[in-house]
Structures are given as C-alpha cells and as structure tokens.
C-alpha positions in Angstrom: 92.5 104.3 117.6 91.9 101.7 115.4 91.0 102.5 111.6 90.4 100.0 108.4 92.2 100.4 105.3 88.8 100.5 102.0 91.6 98.0 99.4 92.5 100.9 97.6 93.9 103.3 100.9 96.2 99.8 101.4 97.4 99.9 97.6 97.7 103.5 97.4 99.7 103.8 100.4 102.2 101.4 99.5 102.3 102.6 96.2 102.9 106.3 98.0 100.2 106.9 95.3 99.4 110.3 94.9 95.3 109.4 95.0 96.1 108.9 98.4 94.7 111.9 100.9 96.5 113.9 103.0 94.5 113.1 105.8 94.4 109.5 105.1 98.0 109.6 104.7 98.9 111.6 108.1 96.5 108.9 109.7 98.2 105.9 108.1 101.1 107.3 109.3 100.6 107.9 112.4 101.8 105.8 114.8 99.9 106.3 118.2 97.1 104.4 115.5 96.4 100.7 114.8 96.2 100.4 111.1 94.0 97.1 109.8 93.5 95.5 106.8 90.4 93.2 106.3 91.6 89.9 104.9 88.7 90.7 101.5 91.5 93.1 100.9 93.4 90.6 100.2 91.1 88.4 98.1 90.4 91.2 96.5 94.5 92.2 95.5 94.9 88.7 94.6 91.8 88.0 92.8 92.8 91.4 90.8 96.8 90.6 90.3 95.7 87.0 88.8 93.7 88.8 86.2 96.1 91.1 84.7 94.7 94.1 86.7 96.7 94.6 89.5 100.7 94.7 88.5 102.3 93.7 91.6 105.7 93.1 92.3 105.7 89.7 93.2 103.0 87.4 93.9 99.6 88.5 96.0 100.5 85.7 98.0 103.8 87.2 99.3 103.2 90.5 98.6 99.9 91.2 100.8 101.6 90.3 103.9 104.7 91.0 103.6 103.8 94.6 103.2 101.3 94.5 106.3 104.4 93.7 108.4 106.7 96.3 107.0 104.3 98.3 108.4 102.9 96.9 111.2 99.7 96.5 109.6 97.3 94.2 111.5 95.2 91.7 110.0 90.6 92.8 111.0 89.9 88.5 110.7 86.6 88.2 109.2 83.8 87.2 111.1 80.3 85.0 110.4 78.5 88.6 111.5 80.3 90.6 109.5 79.0 88.2 106.6 75.9 88.2 107.9 75.9 92.3 108.0 76.2 92.3 104.2 72.7 91.1 103.7 71.4 94.2 105.7 73.5 96.6 104.2 71.1 99.5 101.7 72.1 98.3 98.0 74.1 101.1 97.8 77.2 99.7 96.6 77.1 96.4 95.2 81.1 95.6 94.7 80.8 92.3 97.9 84.5 93.6 98.7 83.1 96.9 99.9 79.8 96.0 101.2 82.1 93.6 104.0 84.3 96.6 104.7 81.6 98.9 105.8 80.4 95.5 107.7 83.2 95.1 108.6 84.2 98.5 110.2 80.2 98.5 111.3 80.2 96.2 113.6 83.7 97.1 115.1 83.4 100.9 115.3 86.1 101.9 112.9 86.6 104.9 111.0 87.1 103.3 107.6 89.7 105.4 105.3 88.3 105.2 102.1 87.5 107.8 99.0 85.2 105.8 97.6 81.8 108.1 97.5 80.0 105.7 97.7 80.5 104.8 100.9 80.8 107.7 102.9 76.1 107.3 101.8 76.6 104.3 104.3 76.3 104.9 108.2 80.0 104.7 108.8 82.5 107.2 109.8 85.4 107.5 107.3 88.8 108.7 106.9 89.7 110.5 103.8 
C-alpha cells in the first residue's frame, strides 16, 4: 500500500506533534506502507520558512530531503496530468498546495493522510 502525506501530516510526523492522529501515526509508522511526499509540500514548507511562518532547525533545502531519507519516505513527482487536474476539481479548497495534493492522490489512486476537513469533501480517500 502507498499513501501520500499532506504537508501538515509530514511536518507533524517529523516534529512528533500530538495533533497527528493516532491512525495517521500508525499508518506512517507501518513498515509495509510506502509513504510518499509531494514536491508541492517541499515548496509549501520552503515558502513558509522563508516568510518566517515556519521555524526549521536547518534550511528547507536540506531539511526536507534529509528528513525524507531518514524516514524512508519517497517523492511522488508532479506530472503535467496532476497539474491540469487541479482545474477540474470543485472549488472547495482555494489553497493551491492542497488542490495539487488532492489531484495527485486522485490521479495515482492514493489515500491522502490529512486532517484538513476541506480535503474530505473531495472525491479522495483520506486517512486521519
């Protein structure tokens, strides 16, 4: 099984944040599950860190890939199809990062590990 992490799920896993649900934590920790992270999450993290809205222990350029490697997470590359699918999504969520994550999860038939209630309104399986 493969799952895609929402940006907050990725960060909360790394920070051992208690806001990460027990089900999400168990899913991510399961060695039989291939945990995927989208470059759109890296982009969101980099922007928030550069704007001072996210405090990281090191630059995002090294933080994201080193933490992905340390946790055996894999990159889910963004394709042209993923990008174009965002325009077909209902206007439930205006955040472009989340819209791309939903489009990737739909295109790849992946559950999205997310606690965002707006995402649950899309036609995508969520784990939380």
